[in-house]
N, C-alpha and C positions, 0 to 999 in steps of 0.2 A: 545684541545677544550672541554669544559664541554658538557655533553650530554644534548640535549634539552629535557625539561620535556614535558609530554603530555599537550595539550592545554585544559583547562577546558571547558565543554559544559553544558549548562542548556537547557532542553527541555521542552517547555510549550505546553499544549494541545496535549499530547504525543500519545494519543490512545494506540495501543498495542506496539508501540515503533519502527516502521519502520525507521523513520528518524534517531533516535538515534542509531539503530542497524548499519546503514550504516557508521555513523561517528565512532562508536566504533570498527568496523571491519578493519578500515584503519591502516595498520602497516608500520614501516620502514623496512630497509633492514635487521635489526636484529630480526624482528618479534615482536618488541615492539610497543604498541599502540601509535598512533600520537595524539589521542584525548582521554580525560578522562571524560566520562559522569558522572557529579556530582549529578544533580537533574533532575528527570522527574516528571512532574506534570500532572495528568489525573483525571478528575472528575467521570468517570464511574467506578463503584467498580469492575466490571468484567475485563475490560481492564487494570485496575490498578493491579489486580491479575496476569495477563499476564506479565505486566511490571516488577513486583517484581520477578517473576519466572525467567525471562530472566536476570534480574540484578544479581540474585544468580549465574546463570551459567557464566556470564561475570566476576564475582569476582575471577574466577579461571583462571590460565594461560591456554592457548590453549593446549589441550591434557591432562590436569590435572583435568578435571571435574570428581568428584567421581561417582561411580556406582549408588549411591542412586538417582541421578538426572534422570538417565535413567530408574531406577526402578519406579520412580513416573510417568514419561512420558508414560511408558507401562501400568500403572495402577496397579502395584504390591505393592505399598505403598501409604499412604494417603499424602495430602499436609502438614498436621500437622506433620506427621512422617518425611517428607523430611526436613522441616525447623527446626525440633528439632533433626535431626540426628547428632551424635557426629562428623562426618566428615565435618560439615558445620557451626560451631558456629559463627565464625568471618564473614564468607561470608553472612550468613543470616542477621546478624546485618547491614553489609554494604548494602545489598539489601533493608532492611527496611529504611535505612537512605536515599537511593538514590530515590526510588520510592514513591511518595506522592500521596495519594488519596484526592484531593481537588478541589473545583470549584473556579477558579479565578474569581474575581469580587464579590464573595459572602463571602469568608473568609477574616479576617482582613488583610489589606496590610502589617501590621507590622509582621505578622506571615510568610507571603511570603518572605519578605525582610530578616528576620532572617534565613530562610532556604537557600536563595540564598547567602547572605552575608557570612554565615558560610561555605558554600560549596566553595565559590570562594577563601576564605582565603587571600583576599587582592590582588589577581591576576589582573594585568593590561591588560593582553592579554587573551581574552576568547570569546566564540562564544554562541550566543543565537539562537536556532532553534525552529521550530514549528510556528504555527500561528493560530489566532482565527478561529473557524469554520465559514463557508461561511455566516451563517445567522447574524453574528456579524457585517457585513458591510452594514447594512441598516441604515447608518449614513452619515453625511456630514462632511467635514473637519472642524477642530476646528476654523480656522481663517475665514470661509466663511459662517457660519450659520446665517440664518435669525432668528428673534425672534420666529416665529412660528415653524421653523425647530428645534430650541433648545427645545421648549416645547414638540414636538413630540419625539425628540431624548431622552429626560429624561423620557418619559413614557415607553419607550422600554427597558426592562432589557438587551436585547442582546447587547446594546451598552457598558455594563459593561465589557464584554470580551475584546473588542477592547481598551477601555480606560485603563484597567488594563495592556494590552500588551504595550501600549505606555508609561504608568507609569513606567513599569519595565525597559524600554529602557532609559527613562529620568533618573531614579535613578541609574542605574548600568552601563550604558554607554558601552555596549558590543563593542569589537573591529570590530566584524562582526555579522550580523544576517542573517538568512536564513528563509524566510517566505513562506510557501506553501499554495495555495488555488485553488479552482475550477476555470476553465476557465470562467465560467459564470460571475465572478466578474468583468470581463472587460466590459461587456455590462449593468451591473446593474446600475440603476439610482435611485437617491433620490432627490426630489424637482426639477426635470427637469435637473439635471446635472449628469455626470457619477461619480459614487462612486470611481472608480479607480484613477481618477485625484486627488480626495481629499485624498485618502490613500497615493499616492506618495508625496503629499505636506506634510501631517502629518509626514510621515517617514523620509522625507528629512530634516525636521527641528523639531524634537520632543520638543526641548526646545530652548530658546533664545541663550544660549551658547553651543548648541550641534547640529551638522548636519551630515548628511550621504550622500554618493553618493549611489544611487540606480541603480544597474546594472542588466543586464541579464546574465544567465548562458549559453546562446546560441548565442547571438549577441553581438559583442564588442561595447563599447561605454557607455556614461553616459545617464541617463534617459531622458534628454532634447533632445537627438538625436534619441531616440527610439520610435517606435510605441508600443501601448499596446500589440499587438500580438507577439512582439519580446520577451516578458517575458514568453511566453508559451513554456514549454518543452515537446516535443513529445518523450515519453519514449522509444518507439520502436526503435528510432534512436540511442539509447545508450545501447543496449544489454538486454532490458527488453522484454519479450515475450508477450507484451500487448500494444495495442494502447491506452495509457493513456495519455491524454493532460492536463497538469496542469500549473498554473501560479506559478512560484517560484522566489522570489526576493532575490537579493544578495546585502545586505546593508553593505557598508564599511564606517567606521567613517572617517570623512573628513580629520582630521589631519594625519591619516595613509595613506589615498589616496594621499594627497598632497606630502608626502615624499616618495612615491613609483612611480618613473618615468616610471617604466615598464608598468603601467596601460595605459599610453598614447603612449609609445614607442613600446610596444609589446602587444596590447590589446588582440590578439587572443590567447595569453597564458593563459588567465584567463576565458576561456569558455570551455564547455565540447567538448570533441573530439568524433564524431560519430563513431559507430562500423562499421566494414567493411560489415557485413552481418546482416540481420534480424534474430532474434532468434524466432523460430516457436512454435506453440502449441505442434506439434508432438515431437519436440526435448525435451521438458521439461515434457511431460506426458508419453512418450512411455515406460519408465522403471518401471512405477507404476503397481502394480498387477492389472489385469482386474477383474472387479466386476460386478455382476448383480445388478439391482435396486430391489426394493421391491413393492409389490402391496398395495395400500391404498383402504380403504372403502370395503375391501373383505379379506378373509383369505389369508395369504401369505405363499408360499412355493416355493421351487425351480421349482417343476413340474408345479405349477400353473402359475408362472412367465413365464416359457418357453412356456407354452401353449399360453399365452397372446402375446408373441413375434411372435410365428408362425401364430397366427390369423391375425396379422398385414399384412402378405403377401397377404391377400385377399382384402385389402383395396384399391387396384388400379382400381377396377371395375368402368367403366365409365370415367376413366381419359384419356383424349386425349392429349398426349404430345409425341413429337418426342423422348424423353428420356425414354418413358414408359418401353420398353423391358430391357434396361440396368439397370434401377432402380429396376425393378422387380427381375432381376437376382442378383443384389447386395443385396437386402432384403432377398431373399431366401438363399443366401450364409451365410449372417449374422445370420439368424435364426438358421441354422445348427451349426454354430460356437458358438452360445449362449449356447449350452448345456454344454460347457466346463466351464462356469462361474457359479459356484455354491455358492460362497461366496458373501455376501454383505458387507464384511469388518468389521471394528471396530476401537476402540481407537488405537490398535496396530496390524498391519497386517504384517505377516512375509514376508520379501523380498524374491523374487524368481529370479532365473537366467533368464535374459532377455536382449534384446539388448538395450543398453544406447546410445542415440543419443546426449547426452550433449557434448559440447566442453570441452576441458581440463580445461579451466578457470571456466566454469559453473559447472563442476563436483566438482572442489575444493570448489566452493562456496556452492553448495547445500548439497553435501553428507558428512556423518560423519561415519567413520569406526566403531565407537563405537555402532552405531545404527544397529541392525540386523533386523529392522522392519520399516515400514512406519507408522507414527503417524497420527491419526485422518483421516484415509482413509476409510470412511464409507458412503454408499449410502443412499439416501432418498427414501421414498415411493412415487410412482406415480400411478395415476388412470390408469386403463387398456387402456382407450381411448388415454391418453397422451403417454403411451408406444408405441402405434401404431404410433402416430405422430412422436416420437423420432426416431423410426426405419426408417421411411420415410425420414425425414429431413436429417439424418446422411447419409443414402444411396444416397439421391439426391446430397448432397454436394460432396460425393466421386466421383459420376459420372460427375456431371456438374461443379464442382470446385467453387461453391458458395452456400450459404445457401438460400433455397427457401423462397419467401414471400408467403402470403396467396393466392395470385392470381395463384401461381403455384401448389397449393394443389389439390389432388384428391377430388372430392365432398364429399366422405365418411369421410374424415379426417378434413373437415372444422369445426371449433369449434362451429359455429352458422350459420346455413343456412339462417336464416331470415335477417341478416343485414351484412353479411361479405362482400358483394359487394358495400355497401354504402360507398361513398367517405369520409364520416365523421368518419368512424370506425378507431380508433387510433391503433397503433402498428401493422401494416400490416406485420411486420416480428417478431411477438411475440414469434414464435418458431424458435430459432436461434441456429444452431450448430456452435461450434467453429471450424472453418476450420483448418484442420491439418497443412497445409503448410504455414500458415500465423501467425503473432502474433494474440492474442485474442482480442476481443472487451474489452472495459474498464470494469474491475472488480468493481462492485459497492456494497454498503452496503446492498441494498434491494434484492441482490441475495438470502438472507436468506428467503425472502417471496415468491420468484418466480424463480424457476430454469429454466423455459422455455427458457431464453435467454442465458443459459450456458449449452447446450447439448454436451455431449462427442462426439468426432469425430468418434469413433469406433462404427459402427452400431450394432455390436453384444452385446454391453453393455447396449444399450437402456436406458439411464439415464442422469441425470444432474451431473455436476461435484461435487466432494467431497471437504471437507475443505482443505485437503492436496493438491488437484489439483489446487484450486484457490490460495492457498498459494504459490504454485510453479509459477503460472502465475504472482503473485505479487513479486516473487523472495525472499520469506522468506526461510532460510535454513531449511533443513528437521528436524533438532533437535529443531526447534522453536515451542513451545507448546502453544496453545491458550486455556485459561481457559473458563469456562462457558458451557452452553448447545450449541447444534449445531447452532441454530439461532444466539446466541451471538458470536460464533466463526466466522461464515460467516460475520457478521456485522463488527467485528474487522478487518478482513482481507481486506474487501472492503473499509474501511475508511482509510487505511494506505498508507504511502508513500513507494513505493518499495525500500527495503533496498539496492539492487544493484544500483539503480540510486542515492540513498543517499550517497553510498560510493564514487561514481564518483564526486558528488557535494563536498564532503568532500576533495577530492584530489585537487579540484580547490581552496577551501578556504585555505587549507594548503599551497598550492603554493603561494597564495597571502601573507599570514602571514609570510612565509619564506622570501619572497622578502622584505617585510616591515621591518623585523628585521635587515636587512643589512644596514638600514639607521639610523636615530637618534633614541635614546631611546624613549619609549612611555612616554607621558606627560599628556595626556588628558583622563586618564583611570577612573576607578570607584571612585566615591566619597567616602571619608572615613567616 
């Protein structure tokens, strides 16, 4: 029997490449890739640089990535030197061909069609992944728009993203598409009706002669038997150390669905299988080198930072809580341990011998023996008063096993004495430690602006999480390097689909395609 070629994949609105990374990482029993990522399109120039860098790494077989990649990741050579290195000429060209910096809906559709058409090379079986950003869904279905709704729709440029996505499906007729978006799209309304209903209608019948079954990755059945919440994937149930809940649609072209009886006979075969245990914050962060934070708005030094930490132990004055003595003891212990943390990290931080709590599968996923360091593990600067709060909340969580809300704060640590008790004050838990024995809360793009929601669980470190730590929570492998400044790196990580989850989704997609191949040959594929 002839060896099955990798299934082509086109990634739209790719971000830094989390969804594509998952599909690209799925291999068969021989270690050969099951999917071939042909094109990734991303409008943000910095995220595109990340995409093209990862495309360069993937152009090499596993274990054959040249030293120059790691030299660049550690900051020993420039990006220009990497892409012009004599060890990577063909791979650099392939990366440039794969990763496209373009804004869909703005560039001529003929150019997009040329990229996709050339990449697919006439393939009948292929997969479209990615989906328009959430703001693109301020639209109503094409078949149900009133005259005024159409006027409003045309005024809003955001609709171009969604319209272009539908156009690509109409033009190239993917065998399968995987579309991800935020949970909020389920409740969003436009013109008094739910946007999600219109999206399902559009995607089910993108053209008069083209239709799709829209299925869930977690609940068996077709869309007409499912509730909107059935399309939500709770990532923590599938091995991701993070409570990230996202809508992900599984679109199967109807001709393939109709000739694959297993969809009806064995529907549970084509959904994700939950993990036996939750993966916790401690498991994925424990082996990273401990770091101190830095002081902002005043001169920083290890001694000055340590003094700020020790000052925090005096902040419990006037605090009447049954946990006071235990929290005070934990804070004092942490303040002493803090003297061991003199480094605030950097682009490349030497790995140290420490206890690794990762499972065997997660070790294989995250770790790379070629890396002798942790990349992009550098702390941010914090105000002295926030360092005091960080020590308190992390110590409190260690004692009480949950992160305190403002109502549990000592008076001295309240951010604003004048209005904190007001019922209208938002973000009553604006200082949140990521509890060690649970999956983290959702990693979001705006972590770049406010680290208060992502405080490290180790009280002695008194800081928010580094880029590498949030990348771990998002399940990016340790050799995944994010371009741009630190704010841009956080934004990319927060916007991504967790690659670990994406790989599990890819497994379901491959299982379906394998089942469909055993039936009649494809007939309703891409138009020539």
